[in-house]
C-alpha positions, 0 to 999 in steps of 0.5 A: 815417185811412189808412196811407201807409207803403210798404216800397218808398218806405222802401227808396228813402229808405234807399238815397238817404241811404246814399250820404250816409253816413246810418245806415239807422234815421235814414233810416227816421226821416226817411221816417216823420217826413215821412209824419206831417208831410205830413198836416195832420190830424196836424201843422201848421207845426213842431208835433209831433216824432219821435226814434230812439235809435241809435249814432253816432261822435263827433268823436274817432271813439269810439262813442256812444249817441245820441238823434236828435230833431227840431231847432228850426226844422225841419218834419216835412213836409220834414225832412232828417237834419240836422234830427234832431240827435244828443244823447248819450243816457245823460246825458239819461237821468240827468236823470230822477233830478232832482226839478226842472230849469229850462227854460233849464238843460234847453236848455243841458244838451241843447246841451252833449251834442250830438254836433255843436255846430253842430246846431240846438237839440233839441226842448223835448220831447227829455227825454220822448223820452229817458225812454221806452225805445223806439227810435222815438217819434212825437208829433203833435197829431192833430185827432181825438185832440184832439177826444176830449181837449178835453172836461170828461170827456176822460180817460173818453172816451179810456179808452172809445175806447182801453181799455188800449192807450194810457196817459193823462197829465193836462195838464202844460206841456211841459218836464221835468215833462211828460217825467217824467209821461210816463215815470211813466205808461209805467212803470205799464203798459210794454205800452201802444202810446202815450200820450195827453196830455190837451188836448195830443196823442199819442205812439206808439212802437215797435221800428221806424219802421214800428211807431211810425208804424202805431200813430199812424195806428191811434190817430188812425183809432180817434178819427176813427171814434169821432167819426164814430159819435157825430156821426151822432146829434147834431143840427147846431148852428144857424147864423147867417143871415148873408151876405158883405155886406161883402166881404173885400177891403173888410174886410181893410184896415180890420182891418189898420189897426185891428191896427196897434198891433202894427206893420204886419201881413199878413192871410190870409183863409179862407172854406172850408165848415168855416170858414163853418160855424164862424164863422156859428154861434150862440154863436161867442164862447163856442165860440172859448174857447181853443187846441185844443193849447197850442202854438197859443197862441204863434201865435194868442193865447189866443183870437180877436177875434170881430166882429159880423156885417156889415150889408148895405151898411154899410161905415162901420158895420162899421168903427165896430163893428170898432174898438169890438171891437178896443178891447175885445179890447186891454183884455181882453188887457191885463187877462189879462196883468196878472192872470196876470203878478201871480202870476209870481215873475219878471215877464214882458215883455208881448206886444202886445195885438192879435189874431192871428185875427179871426172875422167871421160871414158872411164867414170868418176872418183870420190875422194875422202879421208876414209872409205866412207867419206870417199863413198859419200863424195862419189854418191853426191857426184852421182846425184849431181850427174843425175840432177844436171842431166834432168835439169838440162833436159828441161832447160839450162843447169845453173848452180848458186853463185861462187860467193854463195858456194864459198859462204857455205863451204866456209860456213863458221859452223863448219870452220869450228870443226877444223882441227877437232877430229883426232885420227887414229895412227893408221887412218887414211892408210890402205892395208892388204892382208893375204891369208887374211881370213883366219889365224894370224892373218885375221888377227892382223887385219883386225889390229890394223882396222883397230888403228883406223886403217882401211883393210882388204882381206885377201884369201883363196877362200872367198867365203871365209874372206867375206865373213871376216871382212863383214865382221871387221868392217873390211872388204874381201877379195878372193886371191890365190897367191900361187896363181899369178893371174889371181894375184894380179886381179886381186891387187887390181881390185884393191886399187880400184876399190880403195884407190891404191895401197899403202901396206901389204902384210904378206901372210898367206902360207902353209906347212909341209913336212918331210925329212930333207934327205928323203922328201920328194922334190914335188913337196919342196916345190909345192912349199916354195910355190906358196911360201916363197913365190906367193910372197914374191907375187904379192910384193911385186903387185904391191910395189907396182901400186906403190910406185904409181902413187909415189907415196912410198909403201910398206911390205911386211912378211910373215917369215916364221921362226923356221927361217932362222931356227929349222925344226926336225923334219920341217925342211920343206917349210923352213927352206921356203921361209928362209928364202922369204926372209932374204926376199924381204931384205932384197926389197929393202935394199932395192926399193928403199930409195923410193920410200918403200920399207920392207920388214918381217915378223918372226913368230913361233908356236901360234895356234893357227891354220899352220899350228892346228890342234893335231900338229900341236899334239904331235909336236908336244908328244915328240918332246915328251911334254903336254900341249900347254907346256909345248905352247909356252916353251919359251923363256917367258913361259907364256903362250904367244898368240895371233894377236901378239904377232898382229901387234908386231905387224902394226908396230913395224908399219908405224916404225917409219925409219925401220927397214930390213928388220926382223921382229921376233915374237916367240916369248924368247927362244935363244936358238932362234935369235938372229946373229 
């Protein structure tokens, strides 16, 4: 592992924050914390923490010795000074005299002693930082160090690797007891450069930010070197001879549906070389026997669901076998909860019994979560687990903490207190695909769904525009030309692989063709139908294929336009196709309602978009002898209808759980276009 410390960059950081009134040592703390957090071999997703002991002024203008320690909700990779809340140091140190301190009492005491009462909660390992005497303290879960400690003889291995340069601390659950254990280990030999927490991670410290950081890098590098030396002499483990016979795009919706007892979840698929080497190995179930560091259990459950290798061309068999495996996982988790909850003085509230990581030999792994971010975190941690176990087994035998210890961290009172407090938006956990989503009504609709908490896929034939829209909305982009069957299949497969499935399709892509119906060339009508009817049919069929695999129902929403019921002069090529699409919607409602699939349409009119360009609006206004503003507001309400109005209608229909076969008109009032 290579040091990334730069005196020049450190000085720039100090200079930048000095203008904001941030002390130099806090600025340096931010700088090295970011260096640590930016390396996934050291820190992942909010893991780890750092601190600096310094002096500040309180609200009364009086000096105070404080500990600035990473706050809850902050990530080391992009931390700011605000992410290092200052806690009065002396009261924290006095806690060392206590024999026992509950977790809730500890958290409350830390909050009471914040210099700024608006600051985030300090880390649950704040007392560990406070009890150590050093100015700068760093904590990570370095992969290579975990490979040394996660062994039956991890302590002996660490002594061999580090000699007397690092103190060793047996596994203790995070909190007050761990803080005291670390202080005791340091007191045995105050000359050590850091502490190895067996089956947990590593702390290093120093008088400067640079010293603490360099000691962390040196310790991780020494562990990596040890693994590399030993690995060369160990034969590679056998690998199961399997191939990706069931593609991820087909497997993901099945797995998503099977895990729906935890509510709708989003999936994140990984199949890199390290992942495949792990999931394709012999004895996978035995190897995946527990988290590599306790923190992971909170996000990944005690262990993953391990499936049998898919058989070639046997998707139905895969679904059946996966269902049996899922049922077994649920039963095992419920039994795990029951036997561990029985020993609790205060019974715990059971979490859902469904996996957050699924390993599929011959294919890869899936992370599962309530959002795409949560799913990605679970997948990242699973990848880290695969790497650490591979390293650990190259020098010995991987061994995690015990089942009881896993339960205690998974059902930690500080985590239990969070249950039920989060309020999800109406469409959280739902995956939405919007065709023609890069502009006009499609873009507004994508934004509206994202605003309601949905995971959004932007589908558009203009791949660059789709990427730009997705970046602006926090969505994902997929190139898709709905007039090309192969493009549609590829795009929806990509959505299923990327998110794990699909819940809502907004079939919006379209364009307008004009021509007097008795004179227009047949090719123009066929071209319009290709996009404005068959494009909707292709997208809907692709969506239904995913819906049926998930067995969670689904929603089809079509943009049908006012032209479907109230044709305009010389707009026949467009209106005819849209009328067919309106009845297509009703056919889906009829044929698939029993499967929980709803189909509805939005009938909008005179909305500025790729269809209603400025030139076309001016042309239609001239034909009616009115101004463009009068034309756009030519409805009963006398108000222009916008893309956002149509977008809201799509969202409303998505949320209308007992409405199907309906058309929602968004035109400001046009009696001639009213349905009869």
